[in-house]
MARSERO-457711 format. One record per residue: x, y, z of N, C-alpha, C, O in turn; residue number from 1. Coordinates in steps of 0.1 Angstrom, whole numbers, plus 5000, padded with zeros to 4 digits. Example, Ala and Ser with C-alpha at 12.3 -4.5 7.8 and 13.67 -1.06 7.14 Angstrom:
2
   n.x   n.y   n.z  ca.x  ca.y  ca.z   c.x   c.y   c.z   o.x   o.y   o.z    i
  5132  4943  5078  5123  4955  5078  5132  4967  5078  5142  4967  5085    1
  5128  4978  5071  5137  4989  5071  5129  5000  5079  5134  5011  5080    2
//
This chain:
177
   n.x   n.y   n.z  ca.x  ca.y  ca.z   c.x   c.y   c.z   o.x   o.y   o.z    i
  8644  6851  8978  8633  6844  8956  8623  6856  8953  8616  6856  8943    1
  8622  6864  8961  8615  6879  8961  8630  6889  8959  8641  6887  8964    2
  8627  6896  8952  8635  6918  8948  8631  6921  8951  8619  6922  8948    3
  8636  6928  8965  8631  6946  8965  8640  6953  8962  8652  6954  8965    4
  8632  6959  8952  8646  6976  8945  8643  6981  8957  8631  6982  8961    5
  8653  6984  8963  8658  6997  8970  8645  7013  8964  8638  7020  8972    6
  8645  7013  8956  8634  7026  8953  8619  7020  8951  8608  7025  8950    7
  8622  7008  8953  8603  7001  8955  8601  6998  8977  8589  6996  8981    8
  8613  6999  8985  8611  6999  8993  8616  7011  8999  8622  7010  9009    9
  8615  7022  8994  8614  7032  8993  8601  7042  8991  8600  7054  8993   10
  8591  7030  8987  8585  7036  8983  8567  7034  8999  8557  7040  9002   11
  8576  7021  9002  8571  7017  9007  8567  7020  9016  8556  7017  9020   12
  8576  7026  9024  8583  7031  9042  8580  7045  9038  8586  7053  9046   13
  8572  7051  9026  8571  7072  9027  8564  7072  9035  8560  7061  9040   14
  8559  7083  9039  8552  7091  9054  8542  7098  9039  8534  7107  9041   15
  8544  7093  9026  8529  7105  9018  8516  7087  9017  8505  7088  9014   16
  8523  7073  9021  8511  7068  9026  8506  7068  9034  8500  7058  9033   17
  8501  7074  9048  8499  7080  9059  8482  7079  9058  8472  7075  9065   18
  8485  7086  9044  8465  7087  9045  8464  7074  9043  8458  7068  9051   19
  8469  7068  9033  8464  7052  9031  8463  7043  9040  8454  7034  9042   20
  8473  7045  9045  8479  7026  9056  8470  7035  9071  8463  7029  9080   21
  8473  7047  9069  8470  7049  9081  8475  7047  9099  8465  7049  9106   22
  8484  7045  9105  8488  7041  9109  8488  7043  9121  8493  7035  9128   23
  8482  7058  9129  8476  7049  9140  8459  7052  9142  8455  7057  9153   24
  8452  7050  9132  8443  7041  9129  8446  7033  9137  8443  7033  9149   25
  8457  7021  9127  8460  7009  9131  8459  7006  9140  8455  6994  9142   26
  8465  7016  9154  8477  7012  9169  8458  7012  9170  8450  7003  9172   27
  8456  7025  9168  8440  7027  9183  8437  7005  9181  8436  6996  9189   28
  8437  7007  9168  8412  7000  9164  8424  6981  9169  8420  6970  9173   29
  8440  6984  9167  8449  6969  9170  8452  6972  9195  8456  6966  9205   30
  8447  6984  9192  8452  6987  9211  8458  6982  9217  8457  6975  9228   31
  8470  6987  9208  8486  6987  9213  8483  7003  9221  8476  7013  9218   32
  8495  6997  9234  8491  7008  9245  8511  7007  9249  8517  6999  9242   33
  8517  7012  9257  8524  7014  9260  8527  7002  9268  8518  6996  9274   34
  8550  6997  9268  8549  6980  9270  8541  6968  9267  8541  6960  9276   35
  8534  6966  9258  8531  6957  9246  8546  6953  9240  8556  6961  9241   36
  8547  6938  9234  8556  6935  9230  8545  6930  9211  8536  6922  9207   37
  8553  6938  9206  8549  6932  9196  8555  6931  9181  8562  6940  9177   38
  8552  6919  9173  8558  6916  9161  8551  6915  9145  8544  6908  9138   39
  8560  6932  9144  8555  6927  9122  8561  6923  9118  8572  6925  9114   40
  8549  6908  9118  8557  6898  9113  8554  6899  9095  8543  6901  9090   41
  8567  6897  9087  8567  6906  9076  8565  6919  9073  8556  6925  9067   42
  8578  6924  9078  8576  6937  9083  8586  6944  9068  8592  6954  9070   43
  8587  6940  9060  8592  6945  9042  8602  6961  9050  8612  6960  9057   44
  8596  6971  9046  8607  6985  9049  8604  6991  9061  8609  7000  9066   45
  8595  6985  9064  8597  6992  9083  8586  6997  9083  8580  6991  9093   46
  8577  7005  9077  8567  7012  9074  8560  7013  9089  8558  7023  9096   47
  8556  6995  9092  8537  6999  9108  8553  6997  9119  8551  7001  9130   48
  8569  6989  9117  8579  6992  9125  8574  7007  9134  8567  7009  9143   49
  8583  7017  9126  8584  7019  9129  8571  7031  9138  8573  7041  9145   50
  8557  7024  9132  8544  7035  9144  8549  7026  9153  8554  7029  9164   51
  8548  7017  9151  8545  7011  9163  8551  7010  9181  8545  7008  9192   52
  8567  7013  9175  8570  7014  9180  8572  7027  9192  8577  7028  9203   53
  8561  7038  9181  8559  7052  9195  8546  7044  9200  8546  7045  9212   54
  8535  7037  9195  8530  7031  9204  8532  7021  9218  8524  7018  9227   55
  8544  7017  9216  8543  7008  9228  8559  7020  9239  8564  7021  9250   56
  8558  7023  9228  8566  7035  9242  8582  7026  9238  8587  7018  9230   57
  8586  7032  9250  8601  7031  9255  8605  7019  9266  8616  7014  9268   58
  8595  7017  9272  8586  7005  9280  8585  6989  9271  8587  6978  9275   59
  8580  6995  9256  8572  6985  9245  8586  6972  9241  8597  6970  9246   60
  8580  6966  9232  8593  6966  9219  8581  6958  9205  8569  6954  9203   61
  8593  6960  9198  8586  6955  9183  8598  6949  9180  8609  6951  9183   62
  8592  6940  9170  8598  6927  9167  8596  6929  9151  8585  6925  9147   63
  8606  6934  9138  8604  6935  9129  8615  6922  9124  8627  6919  9127   64
  8602  6917  9113  8611  6903  9113  8598  6904  9101  8588  6910  9097   65
  8613  6887  9094  8609  6890  9072  8625  6881  9072  8635  6881  9079   66
  8619  6872  9057  8626  6866  9048  8635  6873  9041  8646  6869  9037   67
  8630  6884  9039  8644  6889  9037  8653  6896  9039  8650  6906  9045   68
  8669  6895  9037  8676  6907  9049  8678  6916  9038  8684  6926  9040   69
  8673  6915  9026  8671  6933  9022  8664  6935  9027  8671  6942  9035   70
  8649  6936  9032  8646  6941  9035  8648  6945  9053  8643  6954  9060   71
  8655  6937  9054  8661  6940  9070  8667  6951  9074  8664  6960  9081   72
  8680  6947  9063  8691  6967  9064  8683  6971  9058  8681  6980  9067   73
  8671  6976  9046  8664  6987  9044  8658  6988  9058  8650  6997  9058   74
  8659  6984  9064  8641  6991  9076  8661  6993  9084  8666  7004  9082   75
  8669  6986  9091  8680  6993  9095  8686  7007  9094  8685  7015  9103   76
  8692  7009  9082  8695  7021  9074  8688  7028  9082  8691  7032  9093   77
  8672  7032  9075  8662  7037  9075  8664  7046  9087  8666  7058  9088   78
  8664  7034  9099  8658  7034  9113  8670  7043  9122  8668  7051  9131   79
  8682  7038  9115  8693  7047  9110  8692  7068  9110  8694  7075  9120   80
  8689  7073  9095  8693  7080  9093  8682  7090  9099  8684  7102  9101   81
  8666  7081  9103  8656  7083  9105  8646  7079  9121  8634  7079  9124   82
  8657  7078  9129  8656  7070  9149  8638  7064  9144  8632  7069  9134   83
  8631  7054  9153  8623  7055  9159  8615  7069  9170  8621  7079  9175   84
  8607  7067  9171  8604  7073  9185  8612  7071  9200  8612  7081  9208   85
  8618  7058  9205  8625  7049  9212  8632  7035  9200  8630  7030  9189   86
  8642  7034  9217  8648  7024  9203  8649  7010  9214  8656  7006  9223   87
  8634  7004  9203  8628  6991  9211  8623  6989  9202  8612  6994  9201   88
  8628  6981  9193  8627  6975  9175  8640  6967  9173  8652  6971  9172   89
  8634  6956  9175  8644  6942  9173  8647  6936  9152  8638  6941  9145   90
  8653  6932  9149  8655  6926  9140  8655  6915  9141  8665  6911  9147   91
  8643  6901  9134  8647  6892  9134  8643  6879  9121  8633  6872  9118   92
  8657  6879  9117  8659  6867  9095  8654  6857  9099  8659  6848  9106   93
  8637  6857  9091  8641  6847  9094  8632  6835  9078  8628  6839  9067   94
  8631  6817  9084  8623  6815  9067  8617  6817  9067  8612  6825  9075   95
  8609  6809  9057  8589  6809  9055  8587  6796  9073  8584  6795  9085   96
  8590  6793  9067  8589  6778  9081  8582  6782  9097  8570  6780  9101   97
  8593  6790  9105  8594  6798  9113  8599  6807  9114  8609  6809  9108   98
  8591  6818  9125  8594  6834  9124  8604  6839  9136  8609  6850  9138   99
  8607  6825  9145  8619  6824  9154  8621  6836  9162  8631  6844  9164  100
  8606  6837  9168  8606  6845  9177  8605  6831  9189  8601  6820  9187  101
  8610  6842  9205  8610  6834  9215  8598  6819  9223  8599  6821  9236  102
  8592  6813  9223  8580  6814  9231  8569  6824  9235  8573  6836  9234  103
  8555  6821  9240  8549  6839  9246  8559  6851  9248  8561  6856  9259  104
  8563  6853  9243  8574  6868  9231  8566  6876  9234  8570  6882  9244  105
  8552  6882  9228  8548  6884  9221  8532  6887  9229  8528  6880  9238  106
  8525  6900  9224  8511  6900  9231  8499  6903  9215  8487  6899  9214  107
  8509  6911  9204  8504  6908  9191  8513  6905  9180  8523  6911  9177  108
  8509  6896  9176  8518  6892  9160  8508  6904  9151  8496  6905  9153  109
  8515  6911  9142  8508  6920  9133  8518  6916  9118  8530  6916  9117  110
  8505  6911  9105  8510  6913  9094  8505  6920  9080  8495  6924  9075  111
  8514  6919  9076  8504  6931  9069  8511  6930  9048  8521  6934  9042  112
  8500  6925  9043  8507  6919  9022  8513  6910  9029  8524  6916  9031  113
  8516  6894  9035  8521  6885  9035  8518  6867  9027  8523  6858  9021  114
  8505  6872  9034  8496  6855  9021  8499  6859  9004  8493  6855  8994  115
  8510  6867  9004  8502  6869  8982  8517  6854  8980  8523  6850  8970  116
  8518  6852  8990  8529  6842  8990  8523  6825  8985  8529  6814  8981  117
  8512  6828  8988  8499  6814  8988  8494  6817  8979  8490  6828  8979  118
  8488  6804  8962  8476  6804  8963  8466  6802  8969  8466  6803  8981  119
  8458  6799  8964  8446  6783  8970  8449  6774  8964  8442  6763  8963  120
  8458  6775  8959  8459  6751  8964  8478  6757  8980  8486  6747  8980  121
  8482  6766  8986  8482  6767  8996  8502  6762  8989  8511  6759  8997  122
  8504  6763  8974  8516  6756  8970  8524  6767  8962  8535  6765  8956  123
  8518  6780  8964  8529  6792  8952  8538  6792  8958  8537  6789  8970  124
  8556  6796  8951  8564  6793  8949  8568  6785  8956  8576  6790  8964  125
  8565  6776  8957  8567  6756  8962  8566  6755  8975  8576  6751  8981  126
  8549  6758  8986  8549  6763  8996  8535  6748  8993  8528  6745  8983  127
  8536  6741  9007  8537  6728  9010  8527  6732  9023  8531  6734  9035  128
  8507  6731  9017  8501  6724  9032  8512  6732  9046  8512  6743  9051  129
  8517  6720  9046  8531  6717  9064  8535  6736  9062  8528  6744  9069  130
  8547  6739  9051  8543  6744  9058  8543  6760  9061  8549  6768  9067  131
  8532  6758  9053  8526  6772  9061  8510  6771  9074  8501  6780  9074  132
  8509  6759  9082  8512  6756  9088  8519  6751  9098  8514  6748  9108  133
  8527  6751  9096  8544  6752  9105  8551  6772  9111  8558  6778  9119  134
  8540  6772  9097  8545  6795  9096  8536  6803  9110  8539  6811  9119  135
  8527  6797  9108  8511  6800  9108  8516  6794  9132  8513  6802  9140  136
  8521  6783  9135  8519  6773  9143  8529  6783  9155  8527  6785  9167  137
  8543  6788  9144  8556  6792  9146  8549  6809  9156  8553  6814  9166  138
  8539  6813  9148  8535  6825  9149  8530  6831  9165  8534  6840  9172  139
  8518  6816  9166  8507  6811  9174  8519  6812  9193  8519  6820  9202  140
  8530  6798  9189  8537  6797  9201  8548  6809  9199  8556  6806  9207  141
  8550  6815  9195  8552  6835  9198  8544  6840  9213  8546  6843  9224  142
  8534  6838  9203  8527  6846  9217  8524  6841  9227  8522  6829  9229  143
  8522  6853  9242  8518  6853  9253  8502  6845  9261  8496  6835  9255  144
  8499  6849  9270  8485  6840  9271  8473  6847  9267  8462  6843  9262  145
  8476  6858  9269  8467  6870  9262  8464  6865  9249  8454  6859  9245  146
  8480  6869  9243  8485  6868  9223  8477  6875  9213  8468  6867  9209  147
  8477  6884  9210  8468  6882  9198  8471  6875  9182  8475  6863  9182  148
  8470  6881  9170  8466  6879  9156  8461  6888  9151  8449  6889  9149  149
  8469  6895  9149  8463  6903  9136  8467  6905  9112  8477  6907  9107  150
  8452  6902  9106  8461  6905  9100  8454  6913  9089  8443  6910  9085  151
  8462  6926  9083  8455  6934  9071  8464  6930  9057  8476  6932  9056  152
  8455  6924  9048  8454  6920  9041  8446  6930  9026  8437  6938  9027  153
  8453  6925  9017  8448  6931  9004  8435  6925  9001  8435  6913  9007  154
  8421  6928  8994  8415  6920  8989  8417  6911  8976  8417  6913  8964  155
  8420  6898  8986  8426  6886  8966  8412  6885  8962  8409  6890  8951  156
  8407  6881  8966  8394  6874  8963  8389  6872  8947  8379  6865  8944  157
  8397  6878  8938  8394  6880  8924  8405  6874  8924  8403  6862  8925  158
  8420  6876  8924  8434  6872  8915  8441  6858  8921  8453  6855  8924  159
  8432  6852  8921  8437  6838  8926  8443  6835  8934  8445  6823  8934  160
  8450  6845  8948  8457  6843  8953  8444  6838  8966  8432  6838  8964  161
  8453  6834  8982  8449  6822  8988  8438  6842  8998  8441  6853  9001  162
  8426  6834  8996  8414  6836  9003  8414  6843  9012  8424  6842  9020  163
  8401  6854  9016  8398  6852  9039  8399  6838  9040  8409  6833  9044  164
  8382  6830  9036  8378  6819  9039  8390  6812  9039  8386  6801  9042  165
  8407  6810  9036  8410  6798  9026  8422  6804  9043  8420  6796  9053  166
  8433  6816  9046  8440  6815  9053  8431  6814  9071  8438  6808  9079  167
  8422  6819  9075  8407  6817  9085  8404  6798  9086  8399  6792  9096  168
  8409  6793  9074  8406  6779  9076  8431  6774  9079  8436  6763  9077  169
  8434  6781  9081  8448  6780  9077  8443  6781  9087  8434  6774  9092  170
  8450  6794  9094  8447  6797  9114  8439  6787  9122  8440  6784  9134  171
  8431  6784  9113  8426  6769  9124  8430  6761  9121  8425  6755  9131  172
  8438  6752  9115  8447  6739  9114  8452  6745  9130  8449  6741  9141  173
  8463  6760  9122  8475  6757  9132  8472  6760  9141  8483  6765  9145  174
  8461  6761  9151  8458  6765  9170  8453  6774  9170  8454  6778  9182  175
  8445  6781  9163  8443  6800  9163  8430  6792  9164  8428  6782  9159  176
  8419  6802  9176  8406  6802  9180  8397  6823  9169  8385  6827  9170  177
//
């Protein structure tokens, strides 16, 4: 139900965004190291996926997951035209309730600006609270024993979308500490 025109995806993947998105700084703050398995949940254009490939090196892996086939197709075409540093990227098409990652398969799950799907009542776009919790629980299940979840989200305190406190509450309900 979301449409991402190719031009928008190209803008979202552009290296010109490096100055504002700071991918190397993000990777450093996330503690990405060679050999790690990372899930870029809601990967969109694959912007962070490409950079995470470099950070985890040839022994690591990056799962690019999204609910939209068009974004994963864009990521695939982009990575064929401009291959990431290592051939360690896997693509997964999933639905809004389950990221479909194997259990205990990732060291870090990363979400960047995916919470616009949910309004303050957790029902925007027909989502129930239980669907939101199933989504987070599927991420929780995919994390290994010392796995972590990291979220970068734009400030939504004043635009009627889900807030930081609501995200934190949802995560607690789903079993995160």
